[in-house]
PDB file with one MODEL, atoms N, CA, C and O in Angstrom:
MODEL        1
ATOM      1  N   MET A   1     -12.610  -2.150  -5.524  1.00  0.00           N
ATOM      2  CA  MET A   1     -11.545  -1.979  -4.574  1.00  0.00           C
ATOM      3  C   MET A   1     -10.218  -2.037  -5.336  1.00  0.00           C
ATOM      4  O   MET A   1     -10.093  -2.731  -6.345  1.00  0.00           O
ATOM      5  N   TYR A   2      -9.230  -1.290  -4.827  1.00  0.00           N
ATOM      6  CA  TYR A   2      -7.926  -1.213  -5.476  1.00  0.00           C
ATOM      7  C   TYR A   2      -6.809  -1.531  -4.489  1.00  0.00           C
ATOM      8  O   TYR A   2      -6.869  -1.157  -3.318  1.00  0.00           O
ATOM      9  N   LYS A   3      -5.800  -2.223  -4.981  1.00  0.00           N
ATOM     10  CA  LYS A   3      -4.611  -2.527  -4.184  1.00  0.00           C
ATOM     11  C   LYS A   3      -3.471  -1.670  -4.714  1.00  0.00           C
ATOM     12  O   LYS A   3      -3.161  -1.693  -5.905  1.00  0.00           O
ATOM     13  N   THR A   4      -2.853  -0.914  -3.812  1.00  0.00           N
ATOM     14  CA  THR A   4      -1.721  -0.069  -4.178  1.00  0.00           C
ATOM     15  C   THR A   4      -0.467  -0.626  -3.523  1.00  0.00           C
ATOM     16  O   THR A   4      -0.450  -0.918  -2.327  1.00  0.00           O
ATOM     17  N   THR A   5       0.570  -0.767  -4.318  1.00  0.00           N
ATOM     18  CA  THR A   5       1.871  -1.202  -3.824  1.00  0.00           C
ATOM     19  C   THR A   5       2.863  -0.090  -4.128  1.00  0.00           C
ATOM     20  O   THR A   5       3.119   0.225  -5.290  1.00  0.00           O
ATOM     21  N   ALA A   6       3.419   0.501  -3.076  1.00  0.00           N
ATOM     22  CA  ALA A   6       4.394   1.585  -3.228  1.00  0.00           C
ATOM     23  C   ALA A   6       5.793   1.041  -2.991  1.00  0.00           C
ATOM     24  O   ALA A   6       6.011   0.230  -2.091  1.00  0.00           O
ATOM     25  N   SER A   7       6.731   1.492  -3.799  1.00  0.00           N
ATOM     26  CA  SER A   7       8.144   1.140  -3.611  1.00  0.00           C
ATOM     27  C   SER A   7       8.794   2.256  -2.809  1.00  0.00           C
ATOM     28  O   SER A   7       8.721   3.428  -3.176  1.00  0.00           O
ATOM     29  N   ILE A   8       9.435   1.868  -1.699  1.00  0.00           N
ATOM     30  CA  ILE A   8       9.997   2.847  -0.774  1.00  0.00           C
ATOM     31  C   ILE A   8      11.396   2.403  -0.356  1.00  0.00           C
ATOM     32  O   ILE A   8      11.588   1.269   0.085  1.00  0.00           O
ATOM     33  N   GLU A   9      12.351   3.281  -0.493  1.00  0.00           N
ATOM     34  CA  GLU A   9      13.723   2.984  -0.066  1.00  0.00           C
ATOM     35  C   GLU A   9      14.010   3.712   1.234  1.00  0.00           C
ATOM     36  O   GLU A   9      13.486   4.800   1.473  1.00  0.00           O
ATOM     37  N   GLY A  10      14.844   3.111   2.074  1.00  0.00           N
ATOM     38  CA  GLY A  10      15.264   3.757   3.299  1.00  0.00           C
ATOM     39  C   GLY A  10      14.733   3.107   4.561  1.00  0.00           C
ATOM     40  O   GLY A  10      15.190   3.438   5.655  1.00  0.00           O
ATOM     41  N   MET A  11      13.777   2.186   4.440  1.00  0.00           N
ATOM     42  CA  MET A  11      13.285   1.483   5.630  1.00  0.00           C
ATOM     43  C   MET A  11      14.319   0.434   6.038  1.00  0.00           C
ATOM     44  O   MET A  11      14.870  -0.268   5.189  1.00  0.00           O
ATOM     45  N   SER A  12      14.579   0.333   7.354  1.00  0.00           N
ATOM     46  CA  SER A  12      15.581  -0.634   7.793  1.00  0.00           C
ATOM     47  C   SER A  12      15.131  -1.514   8.952  1.00  0.00           C
ATOM     48  O   SER A  12      15.869  -2.404   9.376  1.00  0.00           O
ATOM     49  N   CYS A  13      13.919  -1.274   9.473  1.00  0.00           N
ATOM     50  CA  CYS A  13      13.469  -2.060  10.626  1.00  0.00           C
ATOM     51  C   CYS A  13      11.950  -2.012  10.763  1.00  0.00           C
ATOM     52  O   CYS A  13      11.264  -1.364   9.972  1.00  0.00           O
ATOM     53  N   GLY A  14      11.444  -2.692  11.756  1.00  0.00           N
ATOM     54  CA  GLY A  14      10.011  -2.722  12.011  1.00  0.00           C
ATOM     55  C   GLY A  14       9.437  -1.361  12.373  1.00  0.00           C
ATOM     56  O   GLY A  14       8.290  -1.064  12.039  1.00  0.00           O
ATOM     57  N   MET A  15      10.223  -0.533  13.052  1.00  0.00           N
ATOM     58  CA  MET A  15       9.751   0.813  13.391  1.00  0.00           C
ATOM     59  C   MET A  15       9.583   1.663  12.133  1.00  0.00           C
ATOM     60  O   MET A  15       8.664   2.478  12.054  1.00  0.00           O
ATOM     61  N   CYS A  16      10.455   1.481  11.165  1.00  0.00           N
ATOM     62  CA  CYS A  16      10.329   2.183   9.883  1.00  0.00           C
ATOM     63  C   CYS A  16       9.018   1.769   9.205  1.00  0.00           C
ATOM     64  O   CYS A  16       8.281   2.604   8.680  1.00  0.00           O
ATOM     65  N   GLU A  17       8.749   0.466   9.231  1.00  0.00           N
ATOM     66  CA  GLU A  17       7.507  -0.047   8.639  1.00  0.00           C
ATOM     67  C   GLU A  17       6.293   0.571   9.321  1.00  0.00           C
ATOM     68  O   GLU A  17       5.351   0.998   8.653  1.00  0.00           O
ATOM     69  N   ALA A  18       6.316   0.618  10.646  1.00  0.00           N
ATOM     70  CA  ALA A  18       5.199   1.195  11.403  1.00  0.00           C
ATOM     71  C   ALA A  18       5.022   2.670  11.063  1.00  0.00           C
ATOM     72  O   ALA A  18       3.894   3.148  10.939  1.00  0.00           O
ATOM     73  N   HIS A  19       6.120   3.386  10.914  1.00  0.00           N
ATOM     74  CA  HIS A  19       6.066   4.807  10.575  1.00  0.00           C
ATOM     75  C   HIS A  19       5.396   5.003   9.207  1.00  0.00           C
ATOM     76  O   HIS A  19       4.530   5.865   9.057  1.00  0.00           O
ATOM     77  N   ILE A  20       5.790   4.216   8.228  1.00  0.00           N
ATOM     78  CA  ILE A  20       5.197   4.301   6.890  1.00  0.00           C
ATOM     79  C   ILE A  20       3.706   3.975   6.947  1.00  0.00           C
ATOM     80  O   ILE A  20       2.894   4.674   6.341  1.00  0.00           O
ATOM     81  N   CYS A  21       3.346   2.920   7.671  1.00  0.00           N
ATOM     82  CA  CYS A  21       1.925   2.536   7.793  1.00  0.00           C
ATOM     83  C   CYS A  21       1.108   3.655   8.427  1.00  0.00           C
ATOM     84  O   CYS A  21      -0.002   3.945   7.979  1.00  0.00           O
ATOM     85  N   ASP A  22       1.649   4.286   9.468  1.00  0.00           N
ATOM     86  CA  ASP A  22       0.952   5.395  10.130  1.00  0.00           C
ATOM     87  C   ASP A  22       0.732   6.562   9.175  1.00  0.00           C
ATOM     88  O   ASP A  22      -0.341   7.164   9.162  1.00  0.00           O
ATOM     89  N   VAL A  23       1.739   6.878   8.382  1.00  0.00           N
ATOM     90  CA  VAL A  23       1.638   7.994   7.434  1.00  0.00           C
ATOM     91  C   VAL A  23       0.587   7.687   6.364  1.00  0.00           C
ATOM     92  O   VAL A  23      -0.188   8.567   5.988  1.00  0.00           O
ATOM     93  N   ILE A  24       0.555   6.459   5.878  1.00  0.00           N
ATOM     94  CA  ILE A  24      -0.437   6.075   4.871  1.00  0.00           C
ATOM     95  C   ILE A  24      -1.843   6.153   5.462  1.00  0.00           C
ATOM     96  O   ILE A  24      -2.756   6.669   4.817  1.00  0.00           O
ATOM     97  N   ARG A  25      -2.024   5.647   6.677  1.00  0.00           N
ATOM     98  CA  ARG A  25      -3.350   5.704   7.320  1.00  0.00           C
ATOM     99  C   ARG A  25      -3.798   7.147   7.556  1.00  0.00           C
ATOM    100  O   ARG A  25      -4.981   7.462   7.425  1.00  0.00           O
ATOM    101  N   LYS A  26      -2.859   8.013   7.901  1.00  0.00           N
ATOM    102  CA  LYS A  26      -3.190   9.422   8.141  1.00  0.00           C
ATOM    103  C   LYS A  26      -3.563  10.118   6.832  1.00  0.00           C
ATOM    104  O   LYS A  26      -4.504  10.910   6.795  1.00  0.00           O
ATOM    105  N   THR A  27      -2.831   9.823   5.764  1.00  0.00           N
ATOM    106  CA  THR A  27      -3.057  10.465   4.472  1.00  0.00           C
ATOM    107  C   THR A  27      -4.292   9.915   3.762  1.00  0.00           C
ATOM    108  O   THR A  27      -5.022  10.655   3.103  1.00  0.00           O
ATOM    109  N   PHE A  28      -4.517   8.615   3.904  1.00  0.00           N
ATOM    110  CA  PHE A  28      -5.663   7.946   3.273  1.00  0.00           C
ATOM    111  C   PHE A  28      -6.471   7.255   4.377  1.00  0.00           C
ATOM    112  O   PHE A  28      -6.319   6.051   4.583  1.00  0.00           O
ATOM    113  N   PRO A  29      -7.328   8.000   5.089  1.00  0.00           N
ATOM    114  CA  PRO A  29      -8.030   7.463   6.262  1.00  0.00           C
ATOM    115  C   PRO A  29      -8.879   6.219   5.993  1.00  0.00           C
ATOM    116  O   PRO A  29      -9.142   5.446   6.914  1.00  0.00           O
ATOM    117  N   HIS A  30      -9.305   6.016   4.765  1.00  0.00           N
ATOM    118  CA  HIS A  30     -10.143   4.859   4.462  1.00  0.00           C
ATOM    119  C   HIS A  30      -9.336   3.662   3.961  1.00  0.00           C
ATOM    120  O   HIS A  30      -9.912   2.663   3.530  1.00  0.00           O
ATOM    121  N   ALA A  31      -8.013   3.757   4.017  1.00  0.00           N
ATOM    122  CA  ALA A  31      -7.156   2.644   3.584  1.00  0.00           C
ATOM    123  C   ALA A  31      -7.348   1.456   4.518  1.00  0.00           C
ATOM    124  O   ALA A  31      -7.500   1.614   5.729  1.00  0.00           O
ATOM    125  N   LYS A  32      -7.338   0.279   3.935  1.00  0.00           N
ATOM    126  CA  LYS A  32      -7.508  -0.955   4.699  1.00  0.00           C
ATOM    127  C   LYS A  32      -6.287  -1.847   4.474  1.00  0.00           C
ATOM    128  O   LYS A  32      -5.591  -1.716   3.468  1.00  0.00           O
ATOM    129  N   LYS A  33      -6.039  -2.744   5.408  1.00  0.00           N
ATOM    130  CA  LYS A  33      -4.961  -3.730   5.310  1.00  0.00           C
ATOM    131  C   LYS A  33      -3.629  -3.092   4.934  1.00  0.00           C
ATOM    132  O   LYS A  33      -2.944  -3.553   4.021  1.00  0.00           O
ATOM    133  N   VAL A  34      -3.275  -2.039   5.637  1.00  0.00           N
ATOM    134  CA  VAL A  34      -2.019  -1.322   5.384  1.00  0.00           C
ATOM    135  C   VAL A  34      -0.865  -2.137   5.967  1.00  0.00           C
ATOM    136  O   VAL A  34      -0.889  -2.517   7.138  1.00  0.00           O
ATOM    137  N   SER A  35       0.136  -2.398   5.141  1.00  0.00           N
ATOM    138  CA  SER A  35       1.313  -3.116   5.617  1.00  0.00           C
ATOM    139  C   SER A  35       2.546  -2.613   4.877  1.00  0.00           C
ATOM    140  O   SER A  35       2.456  -2.080   3.771  1.00  0.00           O
ATOM    141  N   ALA A  36       3.691  -2.794   5.511  1.00  0.00           N
ATOM    142  CA  ALA A  36       4.958  -2.384   4.899  1.00  0.00           C
ATOM    143  C   ALA A  36       6.008  -3.439   5.197  1.00  0.00           C
ATOM    144  O   ALA A  36       5.923  -4.149   6.199  1.00  0.00           O
ATOM    145  N   SER A  37       7.002  -3.537   4.317  1.00  0.00           N
ATOM    146  CA  SER A  37       8.087  -4.494   4.498  1.00  0.00           C
ATOM    147  C   SER A  37       9.417  -3.820   4.178  1.00  0.00           C
ATOM    148  O   SER A  37       9.644  -3.378   3.052  1.00  0.00           O
ATOM    149  N   HIS A  38      10.293  -3.745   5.175  1.00  0.00           N
ATOM    150  CA  HIS A  38      11.614  -3.166   4.911  1.00  0.00           C
ATOM    151  C   HIS A  38      12.481  -4.146   4.125  1.00  0.00           C
ATOM    152  O   HIS A  38      13.454  -3.734   3.493  1.00  0.00           O
ATOM    153  N   ILE A  39      12.148  -5.424   4.154  1.00  0.00           N
ATOM    154  CA  ILE A  39      12.879  -6.430   3.377  1.00  0.00           C
ATOM    155  C   ILE A  39      12.569  -6.273   1.881  1.00  0.00           C
ATOM    156  O   ILE A  39      13.472  -6.320   1.046  1.00  0.00           O
ATOM    157  N   LYS A  40      11.280  -6.085   1.552  1.00  0.00           N
ATOM    158  CA  LYS A  40      10.860  -5.941   0.152  1.00  0.00           C
ATOM    159  C   LYS A  40      10.889  -4.493  -0.328  1.00  0.00           C
ATOM    160  O   LYS A  40      10.730  -4.229  -1.520  1.00  0.00           O
ATOM    161  N   ASN A  41      11.095  -3.546   0.608  1.00  0.00           N
ATOM    162  CA  ASN A  41      11.050  -2.113   0.276  1.00  0.00           C
ATOM    163  C   ASN A  41       9.714  -1.706  -0.327  1.00  0.00           C
ATOM    164  O   ASN A  41       9.661  -0.944  -1.292  1.00  0.00           O
ATOM    165  N   THR A  42       8.624  -2.230   0.261  1.00  0.00           N
ATOM    166  CA  THR A  42       7.298  -1.907  -0.251  1.00  0.00           C
ATOM    167  C   THR A  42       6.322  -1.625   0.886  1.00  0.00           C
ATOM    168  O   THR A  42       6.544  -1.995   2.039  1.00  0.00           O
ATOM    169  N   ALA A  43       5.237  -0.957   0.516  1.00  0.00           N
ATOM    170  CA  ALA A  43       4.077  -0.787   1.383  1.00  0.00           C
ATOM    171  C   ALA A  43       2.860  -1.081   0.526  1.00  0.00           C
ATOM    172  O   ALA A  43       2.796  -0.653  -0.626  1.00  0.00           O
ATOM    173  N   THR A  44       1.898  -1.804   1.072  1.00  0.00           N
ATOM    174  CA  THR A  44       0.681  -2.123   0.332  1.00  0.00           C
ATOM    175  C   THR A  44      -0.539  -1.765   1.166  1.00  0.00           C
ATOM    176  O   THR A  44      -0.512  -1.818   2.395  1.00  0.00           O
ATOM    177  N   PHE A  45      -1.605  -1.401   0.472  1.00  0.00           N
ATOM    178  CA  PHE A  45      -2.863  -1.105   1.147  1.00  0.00           C
ATOM    179  C   PHE A  45      -4.002  -1.148   0.143  1.00  0.00           C
ATOM    180  O   PHE A  45      -3.788  -1.068  -1.067  1.00  0.00           O
ATOM    181  N   LEU A  46      -5.220  -1.277   0.666  1.00  0.00           N
ATOM    182  CA  LEU A  46      -6.425  -1.345  -0.145  1.00  0.00           C
ATOM    183  C   LEU A  46      -7.248  -0.077   0.046  1.00  0.00           C
ATOM    184  O   LEU A  46      -7.319   0.468   1.148  1.00  0.00           O
ATOM    185  N   THR A  47      -7.867   0.385  -1.030  1.00  0.00           N
ATOM    186  CA  THR A  47      -8.776   1.529  -0.975  1.00  0.00           C
ATOM    187  C   THR A  47      -9.970   1.257  -1.875  1.00  0.00           C
ATOM    188  O   THR A  47      -9.906   0.430  -2.785  1.00  0.00           O
ATOM    189  N   ASP A  48     -11.051   1.960  -1.610  1.00  0.00           N
ATOM    190  CA  ASP A  48     -12.246   1.795  -2.444  1.00  0.00           C
ATOM    191  C   ASP A  48     -12.063   2.427  -3.819  1.00  0.00           C
ATOM    192  O   ASP A  48     -12.613   1.941  -4.807  1.00  0.00           O
ATOM    193  N   ASP A  49     -11.288   3.512  -3.883  1.00  0.00           N
ATOM    194  CA  ASP A  49     -11.043   4.222  -5.143  1.00  0.00           C
ATOM    195  C   ASP A  49      -9.550   4.295  -5.397  1.00  0.00           C
ATOM    196  O   ASP A  49      -8.745   4.084  -4.490  1.00  0.00           O
ATOM    197  N   GLU A  50      -9.185   4.595  -6.632  1.00  0.00           N
ATOM    198  CA  GLU A  50      -7.768   4.778  -6.942  1.00  0.00           C
ATOM    199  C   GLU A  50      -7.252   5.990  -6.178  1.00  0.00           C
ATOM    200  O   GLU A  50      -7.989   6.947  -5.942  1.00  0.00           O
ATOM    201  N   ILE A  51      -5.991   5.941  -5.798  1.00  0.00           N
ATOM    202  CA  ILE A  51      -5.415   7.036  -5.017  1.00  0.00           C
ATOM    203  C   ILE A  51      -4.644   8.000  -5.918  1.00  0.00           C
ATOM    204  O   ILE A  51      -4.321   7.680  -7.062  1.00  0.00           O
ATOM    205  N   ASP A  52      -4.361   9.171  -5.386  1.00  0.00           N
ATOM    206  CA  ASP A  52      -3.532  10.157  -6.063  1.00  0.00           C
ATOM    207  C   ASP A  52      -2.073   9.817  -5.742  1.00  0.00           C
ATOM    208  O   ASP A  52      -1.625  10.018  -4.613  1.00  0.00           O
ATOM    209  N   SER A  53      -1.343   9.311  -6.715  1.00  0.00           N
ATOM    210  CA  SER A  53       0.033   8.865  -6.461  1.00  0.00           C
ATOM    211  C   SER A  53       0.950  10.022  -6.069  1.00  0.00           C
ATOM    212  O   SER A  53       1.924   9.813  -5.346  1.00  0.00           O
ATOM    213  N   SER A  54       0.657  11.230  -6.532  1.00  0.00           N
ATOM    214  CA  SER A  54       1.498  12.377  -6.137  1.00  0.00           C
ATOM    215  C   SER A  54       1.311  12.687  -4.652  1.00  0.00           C
ATOM    216  O   SER A  54       2.253  13.125  -3.991  1.00  0.00           O
ATOM    217  N   LEU A  55       0.116  12.465  -4.126  1.00  0.00           N
ATOM    218  CA  LEU A  55      -0.138  12.654  -2.697  1.00  0.00           C
ATOM    219  C   LEU A  55       0.596  11.590  -1.880  1.00  0.00           C
ATOM    220  O   LEU A  55       1.138  11.881  -0.814  1.00  0.00           O
ATOM    221  N   LEU A  56       0.608  10.361  -2.386  1.00  0.00           N
ATOM    222  CA  LEU A  56       1.344   9.283  -1.721  1.00  0.00           C
ATOM    223  C   LEU A  56       2.835   9.596  -1.695  1.00  0.00           C
ATOM    224  O   LEU A  56       3.493   9.442  -0.666  1.00  0.00           O
ATOM    225  N   LYS A  57       3.356  10.034  -2.826  1.00  0.00           N
ATOM    226  CA  LYS A  57       4.774  10.389  -2.904  1.00  0.00           C
ATOM    227  C   LYS A  57       5.113  11.494  -1.910  1.00  0.00           C
ATOM    228  O   LYS A  57       6.112  11.417  -1.195  1.00  0.00           O
ATOM    229  N   GLU A  58       4.276  12.511  -1.876  1.00  0.00           N
ATOM    230  CA  GLU A  58       4.514  13.652  -0.987  1.00  0.00           C
ATOM    231  C   GLU A  58       4.539  13.232   0.483  1.00  0.00           C
ATOM    232  O   GLU A  58       5.424  13.649   1.230  1.00  0.00           O
ATOM    233  N   CYS A  59       3.581  12.416   0.899  1.00  0.00           N
ATOM    234  CA  CYS A  59       3.525  12.036   2.319  1.00  0.00           C
ATOM    235  C   CYS A  59       4.702  11.142   2.703  1.00  0.00           C
ATOM    236  O   CYS A  59       5.201  11.237   3.824  1.00  0.00           O
ATOM    237  N   ILE A  60       5.149  10.286   1.805  1.00  0.00           N
ATOM    238  CA  ILE A  60       6.287   9.413   2.104  1.00  0.00           C
ATOM    239  C   ILE A  60       7.592  10.209   2.129  1.00  0.00           C
ATOM    240  O   ILE A  60       8.418  10.032   3.024  1.00  0.00           O
ATOM    241  N   GLU A  61       7.769  11.079   1.150  1.00  0.00           N
ATOM    242  CA  GLU A  61       8.991  11.882   1.084  1.00  0.00           C
ATOM    243  C   GLU A  61       9.127  12.792   2.304  1.00  0.00           C
ATOM    244  O   GLU A  61      10.240  13.054   2.759  1.00  0.00           O
ATOM    245  N   GLU A  62       7.988  13.282   2.842  1.00  0.00           N
ATOM    246  CA  GLU A  62       8.031  14.145   4.032  1.00  0.00           C
ATOM    247  C   GLU A  62       8.563  13.414   5.259  1.00  0.00           C
ATOM    248  O   GLU A  62       9.051  14.050   6.193  1.00  0.00           O
ATOM    249  N   THR A  63       8.475  12.084   5.269  1.00  0.00           N
ATOM    250  CA  THR A  63       8.947  11.306   6.414  1.00  0.00           C
ATOM    251  C   THR A  63      10.455  11.060   6.360  1.00  0.00           C
ATOM    252  O   THR A  63      11.045  10.612   7.343  1.00  0.00           O
ATOM    253  N   GLY A  64      11.085  11.353   5.209  1.00  0.00           N
ATOM    254  CA  GLY A  64      12.524  11.132   5.070  1.00  0.00           C
ATOM    255  C   GLY A  64      12.864   9.867   4.299  1.00  0.00           C
ATOM    256  O   GLY A  64      14.035   9.611   4.018  1.00  0.00           O
ATOM    257  N   TYR A  65      11.851   9.067   3.952  1.00  0.00           N
ATOM    258  CA  TYR A  65      12.080   7.880   3.135  1.00  0.00           C
ATOM    259  C   TYR A  65      11.981   8.282   1.671  1.00  0.00           C
ATOM    260  O   TYR A  65      11.478   9.359   1.354  1.00  0.00           O
ATOM    261  N   HIS A  66      12.455   7.429   0.785  1.00  0.00           N
ATOM    262  CA  HIS A  66      12.479   7.768  -0.641  1.00  0.00           C
ATOM    263  C   HIS A  66      11.449   6.944  -1.407  1.00  0.00           C
ATOM    264  O   HIS A  66      11.555   5.721  -1.498  1.00  0.00           O
ATOM    265  N   TYR A  67      10.453   7.632  -1.954  1.00  0.00           N
ATOM    266  CA  TYR A  67       9.402   7.020  -2.764  1.00  0.00           C
ATOM    267  C   TYR A  67       9.943   6.804  -4.177  1.00  0.00           C
ATOM    268  O   TYR A  67      10.424   7.749  -4.801  1.00  0.00           O
ATOM    269  N   THR A  68       9.871   5.576  -4.687  1.00  0.00           N
ATOM    270  CA  THR A  68      10.397   5.315  -6.034  1.00  0.00           C
ATOM    271  C   THR A  68       9.313   4.913  -7.024  1.00  0.00           C
ATOM    272  O   THR A  68       9.624   4.567  -8.164  1.00  0.00           O
ATOM    273  N   GLY A  69       8.054   4.950  -6.618  1.00  0.00           N
ATOM    274  CA  GLY A  69       6.956   4.654  -7.534  1.00  0.00           C
ATOM    275  C   GLY A  69       5.890   3.811  -6.865  1.00  0.00           C
ATOM    276  O   GLY A  69       6.053   3.330  -5.744  1.00  0.00           O
ATOM    277  N   CYS A  70       4.783   3.645  -7.598  1.00  0.00           N
ATOM    278  CA  CYS A  70       3.717   2.786  -7.077  1.00  0.00           C
ATOM    279  C   CYS A  70       2.944   2.164  -8.232  1.00  0.00           C
ATOM    280  O   CYS A  70       2.989   2.628  -9.371  1.00  0.00           O
ATOM    281  N   ARG A  71       2.238   1.100  -7.890  1.00  0.00           N
ATOM    282  CA  ARG A  71       1.388   0.401  -8.855  1.00  0.00           C
ATOM    283  C   ARG A  71       0.028   0.221  -8.186  1.00  0.00           C
ATOM    284  O   ARG A  71      -0.056  -0.277  -7.064  1.00  0.00           O
ATOM    285  N   THR A  72      -1.033   0.625  -8.877  1.00  0.00           N
ATOM    286  CA  THR A  72      -2.394   0.441  -8.371  1.00  0.00           C
ATOM    287  C   THR A  72      -3.129  -0.457  -9.344  1.00  0.00           C
ATOM    288  O   THR A  72      -3.126  -0.225 -10.553  1.00  0.00           O
ATOM    289  N   GLU A  73      -3.764  -1.496  -8.795  1.00  0.00           N
ATOM    290  CA  GLU A  73      -4.478  -2.446  -9.640  1.00  0.00           C
ATOM    291  C   GLU A  73      -5.796  -2.831  -8.983  1.00  0.00           C
ATOM    292  O   GLU A  73      -5.912  -2.805  -7.757  1.00  0.00           O
ATOM    293  N   PRO A  74      -6.780  -3.184  -9.785  1.00  0.00           N
ATOM    294  CA  PRO A  74      -8.053  -3.634  -9.218  1.00  0.00           C
ATOM    295  C   PRO A  74      -7.821  -4.845  -8.312  1.00  0.00           C
ATOM    296  O   PRO A  74      -6.987  -5.702  -8.602  1.00  0.00           O
ATOM    297  N   PHE A  75      -8.563  -4.897  -7.226  1.00  0.00           N
ATOM    298  CA  PHE A  75      -8.423  -5.977  -6.253  1.00  0.00           C
ATOM    299  C   PHE A  75      -9.794  -6.567  -5.998  1.00  0.00           C
ATOM    300  O   PHE A  75     -10.743  -5.852  -5.679  1.00  0.00           O
ATOM    301  N   GLU A  76      -9.888  -7.873  -6.142  1.00  0.00           N
ATOM    302  CA  GLU A  76     -11.144  -8.563  -5.874  1.00  0.00           C
ATOM    303  C   GLU A  76     -10.957  -9.425  -4.641  1.00  0.00           C
ATOM    304  O   GLU A  76     -10.122 -10.330  -4.612  1.00  0.00           O
ATOM    305  N   LYS A  77     -11.747  -9.129  -3.631  1.00  0.00           N
ATOM    306  CA  LYS A  77     -11.658  -9.899  -2.392  1.00  0.00           C
ATOM    307  C   LYS A  77     -12.168 -11.306  -2.651  1.00  0.00           C
ATOM    308  O   LYS A  77     -13.246 -11.502  -3.211  1.00  0.00           O
ATOM    309  N   LYS A  78     -11.385 -12.263  -2.239  1.00  0.00           N
ATOM    310  CA  LYS A  78     -11.783 -13.659  -2.404  1.00  0.00           C
ATOM    311  C   LYS A  78     -12.443 -14.123  -1.118  1.00  0.00           C
ATOM    312  O   LYS A  78     -11.938 -13.877  -0.023  1.00  0.00           O
ATOM    313  N   GLY A  79     -13.579 -14.798  -1.260  1.00  0.00           N
ATOM    314  CA  GLY A  79     -14.304 -15.296  -0.105  1.00  0.00           C
ATOM    315  C   GLY A  79     -13.628 -16.525   0.483  1.00  0.00           C
ATOM    316  O   GLY A  79     -12.666 -17.052  -0.074  1.00  0.00           O
ATOM    317  N   LEU A  80     -14.141 -16.962   1.597  1.00  0.00           N
ATOM    318  CA  LEU A  80     -13.591 -18.113   2.296  1.00  0.00           C
ATOM    319  C   LEU A  80     -13.638 -19.368   1.435  1.00  0.00           C
ATOM    320  O   LEU A  80     -12.731 -20.197   1.495  1.00  0.00           O
ATOM    321  N   PHE A  81     -14.682 -19.509   0.642  1.00  0.00           N
ATOM    322  CA  PHE A  81     -14.858 -20.704  -0.175  1.00  0.00           C
ATOM    323  C   PHE A  81     -14.720 -20.407  -1.655  1.00  0.00           C
ATOM    324  O   PHE A  81     -15.428 -20.993  -2.474  1.00  0.00           O
ATOM    325  N   HIS A  82     -13.809 -19.498  -2.010  1.00  0.00           N
ATOM    326  CA  HIS A  82     -13.598 -19.121  -3.401  1.00  0.00           C
ATOM    327  C   HIS A  82     -12.848 -20.244  -4.128  1.00  0.00           C
ATOM    328  O   HIS A  82     -11.725 -20.600  -3.770  1.00  0.00           O
ATOM    329  N   PHE A  83     -13.498 -20.785  -5.152  1.00  0.00           N
ATOM    330  CA  PHE A  83     -12.880 -21.858  -5.929  1.00  0.00           C
ATOM    331  C   PHE A  83     -12.600 -21.428  -7.372  1.00  0.00           C
ATOM    332  O   PHE A  83     -12.160 -22.243  -8.184  1.00  0.00           O
ATOM    333  N   GLY A  84     -12.847 -20.181  -7.690  1.00  0.00           N
ATOM    334  CA  GLY A  84     -12.650 -19.721  -9.058  1.00  0.00           C
ATOM    335  C   GLY A  84     -13.902 -19.952  -9.868  1.00  0.00           C
ATOM    336  O   GLY A  84     -14.817 -20.653  -9.436  1.00  0.00           O
ATOM    337  N   LYS A  85     -13.937 -19.357 -11.044  1.00  0.00           N
ATOM    338  CA  LYS A  85     -15.102 -19.495 -11.910  1.00  0.00           C
ATOM    339  C   LYS A  85     -14.830 -20.598 -12.935  1.00  0.00           C
ATOM    340  O   LYS A  85     -13.751 -20.688 -13.519  1.00  0.00           O
ATOM    341  N   SER A  86     -15.836 -21.415 -13.122  1.00  0.00           N
ATOM    342  CA  SER A  86     -15.684 -22.465 -14.129  1.00  0.00           C
ATOM    343  C   SER A  86     -15.942 -21.866 -15.502  1.00  0.00           C
ATOM    344  O   SER A  86     -16.667 -20.881 -15.636  1.00  0.00           O
ATOM    345  N   LYS A  87     -15.348 -22.463 -16.507  1.00  0.00           N
ATOM    346  CA  LYS A  87     -15.492 -21.975 -17.884  1.00  0.00           C
ATOM    347  C   LYS A  87     -16.318 -22.956 -18.688  1.00  0.00           C
ATOM    348  O   LYS A  87     -15.899 -23.421 -19.748  1.00  0.00           O
ATOM    349  N   ASP A  88     -17.500 -23.266 -18.169  1.00  0.00           N
ATOM    350  CA  ASP A  88     -18.393 -24.216 -18.870  1.00  0.00           C
ATOM    351  C   ASP A  88     -19.078 -23.584 -20.029  1.00  0.00           C
ATOM    352  O   ASP A  88     -19.856 -24.241 -20.720  1.00  0.00           O
TER     353      ASP A  88
ENDMDL
END
């Protein structure tokens, strides 16, 4: 699983965040835990595979917001009782 964090300028309220989340869900139908923050100027979501960043840029730019980049990194879901691995 991968976590993608996109940097987006131009969001100013909760409706802007909802608009970005809707566009991401439409463009990447299998995206999970999609969220956006106009305070942090970011949107984050999880996918099973790495995404095409040019497709992400295109869908965000079409909405009128400004895409300034993204970072995709492996994501490991932590269980309810995750205590980390011991180094014995």
